[in-house]
N, C-alpha and C positions, 0 to 999 in steps of 0.2 A: 493174701500170701502170708506165710508165716515169718516170724523174726528171722529164722534160720534161713528160709529161703531168700528174704530181702539181702541178707549180708554175706551169704555164702557166694565167693567168686566162681563162676562155673569155668568149665575147661575151654570154653570158647574165648572167655575174657581173660583168661591166666596170661597166655603169651604177651598181648599189648599191654596188660596191667603190670607185668614184671618190667617191659621196656619202660614204660612211664615211671615205674616205681624207682628204676635207677636214675632217672632224669631228675624226679623230685629229690631223692636222697642227694645227689650231685649238688643240687641248688641250696639245699639245707646244709649240707656240709661245709659247703663254701663260706656260708653266713655264718655258721658256728665258729669255724677256723679263724675267720676274719676278726672276730670280737672276743675269742675265748679267753686270751691272755688278760683282758681287762675285766670281762664279765664273770669269770670263774672266782674272782676274788670275792671274799666275804667283805662288807661293808656296812658302816653305820648309816650311809645315806645312800640308799639304792637308787632314789629318785634321780640325784645329780649324777651318779654313776652311768645310769642307762642314759637319760635325756641329754646328758651333755656329749655324749660319744656316739650316739647312733641317729642318723638322720637319713630316712629314705622316704622322700616324696611327702613327708608330713604324716607317715603312719605312726601309730602311737606305740609305746613301749609298756603298756600297762600290764600286759601278760607276763613279762620278764619281771616286773615290779611286784605284782601281786604273787607270783611264785616264790619270790625270794622273801617278801615280807607281806603277808596276806592282810588285805583290808577290801572293803569295797570301793575300789578306786575306779573301776570304769563308771562313766557317767550314769547315774543310778536310774534315771528316767530311759535313756536310750538302750541300755544294755542291762536290764534288770537281773538277769540270772547269770551273767557271765562269770561275775567273780565266784559264785557258787559251784560253777562247773569247774573252775580253775582249782577249788579247794582241795579236792585230793591230789592234785598233781604239786600243790603247795606243800602238802603233808609228805609225799614221796621225797621231794626236795629237800625238806627240812632234816629228814632222816638221813639222806645221802650227804648233806652239809655237815651234819654232826658225825657222820662216819669217815668222810674224807677231808673235811676242812676246806672244800672248794663248792662252789655255787654252780650247780647243774642245771637251771632255769633254761638257758639257751638250748642244751642239748635235748631237754625232756620235750620243750616246745616243738623242736624239730621232728622228734619221732612222732608226736601226735599229729603234726601238721602234715607229715607224711602219709599217715594214715588216712587224714581226712582228704587229702588230695587222691588218694588211690581210689576211695569211694566216690569222690566227685568224678572220676573217669568212669566207674563202673555204671553210675546211675545215669550218666550222660549217654554213654554207649548204649544202655538198655533203652533209653528214651528212643534214640536214633533207630536203633535194631528192631525193638518189638513195637513201638508206638508209632514210628515213622515208617516202619515196613522197608528199610533200607538193607542193602547186602551187607556182608561182614566187611568187605573192603571199602565200600563207601562210608559206612560207619566208623571204622577207624581212621579213615583219612579225614573226616570232620572232626573227631577227636583231637587228632594230632593238629589239625588247623586251629583248633580251641587253645590248645596248649603252647601254640606258637606266638599267641598275643602277649603283648609286653606285660599288662597287669594281671593277666592270668599267671604268669610267671612269678610275678611279685606275691601274689597272694599265696603261692605254695610255701613261701617261707618267711615272710615279713610277720613278727609276732603280733600281728593287730588280729580283730575277729573276722575278717573277710574270708579267710580260707574256710573256717568251719560253716560261716554263714551260706556261702556258695554251696556247699555240701548239703545243707539243710534244704536250700531251694531245689536244687536238683531232686533231692528225695521226695519233696513234696510233689513236684511235676511228674515225677515217675509213679509214686502210688496212686496219685489222683488219675493222671493219664492211663494208667493200667486199669483203674475202675472204669473209666470211661470207655475204653476199648471192649470190655468184657461186660458192658451193660449193668455195671453195678453202681450204687450209690455210695459215696465214701461216708463210713459211719461216724457216729460221735466220738468214740475213742480214738480212732486216727487223727480226726480233726483236731482234738483237744492235745493229742500227743505232739502233733506237727506244730501246733500254734505254741504250745509251751517252750519248745525247744527253739523253735525259730526266732518268736519274739522275745524269748530268754536271752538270746544272743544279740538280737538287734530287732528293737521294737517295731520299727516301720515295716519289716519284712513280715511280721505276723500277719499283717493285713493281707499279704499275698496268699497266705494259707486259706484264709476266707474266700478270697477271689477264686481260687482254685477249685475250692469245694461248691463254691456257688456256680461255677462252669460246669461241674459235674452233675450236681443235684437240682439245679434249677429252681423252681417253685417250692420243692421240698426243702430247700435250705431254710425258708421262713416258717417252717413249722415250729409252733412254740415249744414243743419238747426237744426238738434237734437245736434251735436255737438256744434255749435255756442251758442246755447241758454241753454242747460243744462249742458255742460261741460265747455267752454270757458268762458263764461260771468260770473258765480259763481266763478269760479277760479280767475277772474281778480278783483272780488269783494273782496275776501280773501286777494289777493294780496295787494289790495288799503287799507284795514284795517291794515295789516302789516307795510306798508309803513307810514300809519297814525300814529300807535302805537309807531314806532321808531322815527317820527318827532316830536311828542307832548310829548310823555312819556319818552321813551328810551334814547334818546339821551340828553335831558335836564338833566335827572337825573344822567347821566354819567358826564356831564360836571359839574354838581354841585359836585359830588365825587370827581374829578379831583382837583377842587377848594379847597375843604377842605384839601384833600392830599397835595396840594401845601402850603397852609397855615400850616398844621402840619409839613411838611418837613422844611419851613422856620423857624418855632419856635423850632424844634429841632436843627437846625444847630445854632440858637443863643444861646441856652442853652448849646451846645457842646463848642462853642467858650468861653462862660462866665466860665464854669467849667474849662476849659483848661487853660484859663488866671490866674484863682484863684490858680492853683497849679504849672504852667510851670514858669521855669526860663526864658526862652527865649520869648521876647516879640516882636520880629520882626513879622510884619504883614504877610509876605509870609511864614514865618516858621509857624505861627500860621495857616494860612489856609492850608498848606501842611498837618499837623499835624491833622486838623478836617476832611480833605478829607480822611485820612488813616483811622481814628476812623469810619467815615461812610462806607468806603469799608469794614472794618472787621466786622461790625454790620449786612451789608447786606449779607455778606458770612455766619454769623453765622444764620441769619434768613431763608437763603437758605437752609442750613444744616438741621435746625430744620423742615422746612415744607418738607423736602424730607423724613423725618422719620414718618411724620404724616399720619394716615389710608387713609385720602382723596387723598393723593399724592401717597402713595405707592400702593393703590388699582386702581388708574386711569389707564386704558389700553393706550397704546401707540397709538395715533391716526396717520392716513395716513398722514396727514397734520395738522398744527395748524392753518390754515386760512379757514375760511367759514364753509360749511357744513361738510367739511372734519374733522375739529375738533372734531366733534361728534362721529367718528369712532374709532375702537379699533382693532388693529390688534395682541396685545400680550396676551390678556386673553385666557385660555385654552378652545378650542371649545366643545371637547366630555365631559369633566368635567361639564362645563356650562350647556350642554344640558340635563345630566343625573340628577344634582343636583339642577339647578337653573330654566331651562325651564319647566322641567316636575316634579323634586322633590319637591323642597320648595313650589311651588304654590299649589300643591296636598295635601302633608304632610308636615306640619312644621317640621323643623330640631330641635331637642331638644337643642343642643348647640348654643349659640348665640341666643336664641331666639328673634325675633323681633329687633335685633341689627340692627344699620345702618352701612353698608360697608364704608361709610366715616367717622365713629367714631371709632369703634373697631371690626365689624365683618369681617372674612376673606372674600375673593371673593368666595371660594370654601370651604364648609361646608360638611362633609360627615355624613351619618346616622351612628348611633351605633349599628344598628341591621339589620340582613339580610332581616328580613321580610318587612322591609320598601322598599327595592329595589324589593321584590317579589310583594308587592302591586303595586309598579309603573310598573313594568313589565306586570303584569296582565291586568292594564288598558290600556296600549299602545296595547297589543295583542288584547284586546276586540275592540278597535278602529280600528286597522288594519284588523280584520276580518270584522267588520262592513262596512268598506270601500269597501272591495272586494265584499260584498254580496250586497251594495246598490249604487254603482256608477253610476248606470243608472239614478238614480233621480237627478235632476240637482242641487238640493241644497248641495249635497255633494261635488261634483266639485267646487261649489262656494265658500264653507267654506274652502276647501282646499286650494283654491287660495288665500283666507285670510291668511291662516297661512303660506302659501309659501311666502306671502308678509312680514309677521312677521320674518320669518327665515331669509329672504334676508337682512332687515334692522338690524336684532339683532345679528343672529349667522354668517352670512356672512360679513356684514359691520362692525358689532360690536358695533351698537348704544345702548348705554345703558347695554351692556353686563355684566359689572361686577355687576350689580343689576337687570338683567333682570326679576327676579321673580316679581319686582313691577309692570312690563307691562303686567303680565300673565292674567289679567281681560281682555284685549283685545283679546284673544284667547282661555280661558279655555273652554267656552262654545261649541267651536268646538267639544270636546270630547264627550259630550252626544249625540251631533247631529250624530257623525260618529258611535256611539256605537247603535244608535236607529235601524238600519236595523236589527240587531240581534233578536229585540223584536217584529218584525212585524208579523211573520207567528206563528201558534200554533203549534209547533213542538218540538223535543227534544232539538234542539240547543237553541230555545227560553227559554225553561225551565231552562238550565243550566245557560244560559246568564243572565236571570231574577234572579235566586238564587245567582250567583255571584255577580252582581251589588248591590242586597240587603245588602249582606254580607259586600261588599265593603264600603257602604254607612253607615252602622251602625259602622264599624270600623273608617272611617275618622271622624264621628262626635265624637266618644269617642276619638280619637288620638288628633284632633285638639284642640276641646274644652276644654279637660284635661290639655292642655298647655296655651289656650288663657284666660279662664275664671280666674285662679290665676293671670294673668298679669293684669287684671282689678283692682284687690286688692292691688297691690304693691304702 
C-alpha cells in the first residue's frame, strides 16, 4: 500500500476517530493546563523545573526537557534516535519562545501525542476490521475497550516515548499482517523503515519488527540478501548512532560531571580542613589530614546508609551483574505478584492506593487492590484473551502478537528489566489483549453475544474506574 493509503483516514474510520480525538485532546489539555503556569516559564535550569514538579508513575520528562533545551538526553542505548525525532519540535519551540517569551514544550508535545494516539486507533481498528475480520461495531467496541485501560490513557498524554512507541508497534502489526493476509512477503525497505523508527524510539521494540517479518516471510527471512539489507544494515546504522551519541554527548557530559564533582570534593576538603583547624588543638599537618580523612569516611558511610533507606534504592531489584546490560536485570523482585499486580493489574485498572506515585519516590513495588472484584475483572479479561487465542490461533496475526508478548515477558519477567515498575512499559503490549480477544467476536453465535456483552460491560467499568481516579488528579 502507498504512504497516502496508509495514513489517510477513511470515511468509515472518521466518526470514531473524531470521538476518540476529542477524548485524547481532553486528556492532553487537562495535562497542559495543570502545569502550564510553571512549565511555560523560561528557565536556566529546565531539568529541575520539570523533574521537581511532574511525577506520574515514574514516566520520564525528557521530551519536555529536550524540546526546551536540546541535547541527547534520552538514554543513548535504549532510545538512540528519539532525541533526533524531537529536534524539529525543539526548533519550533525555540522560535515560539523567542517570539512569545514563553515555553510551549507542553503544548507542542500534546499536539504530537494526540496525532500519534489517533493513528494508534486507526491502525488498531484496521487490524481488527481487516485482518481479524470483525464487523464495524465489534471493532469499535474493542478499540473503546483498549482506550479504557489505565495506562493506555496515560500513554496518550504523558511526555514519555510510550505513546509514539505504541503507534509504531501497531503500524508494524498492520503492515506485516496485511502482507500475510494478501500472501505478500514484507520487503526489505518496509522492514528497514519500521525497524529504524521503532528501534530508534525504543531499541527493544525493534526486535519485534524482525519477529513480525519472520512470521510473514518464514525461511525467506534468512535469505542473505534480505538479511543483509533489511536486518544487518539498519542494525549497524542504529549501532552507529548509539556510538555517535556516546562519543559526542554521553561521554563529554559524564566527564563534565566528574570535573564538577572533583571540584566540589576539593572544595569540601578545604572547608573541612579550615573548620577542623578552627576548633582543633592539634595543628600537626599529618594529624589534621588523618582527622579530615576520618570525617570524610564517616560522612560517606552516613550518605551510604541514608541512600539505602531511600525508595529508589530499596525498590531497585538486585541485578545479575553491575556491569553492562546485566545491570538492567532484576533477580529479586517477586515474579508472580508482579505478573498479577503490575503486568496485568495496574496497566488495566489503576490501584487506588499510591495512585500514580513513583516507585523511586514512595510507591511500593507491589500494591494490592482493596476489593476482590478488581481481581475478578482482571481474571475475566485474561480468560477472554486465552479463549480468543484458542479460537483464533490459525490467524497468523495471533502468533505474531503472542511472539511480541513473549519477548516482553522474556525481558521483563524473566530477565527483570524494569520489573519494579513494569506497568510503565505496558503500552508496549496492552494492545495485544483486544487483538487476542477479537476471534471471540468474529462469528454470529452465542459465544459472540456473551463475549460482546462482557466486553461492553468491562469497557464501561474501566472508563468509570480509571477516570474516577484520573480526573481528580488533574485538579490537584
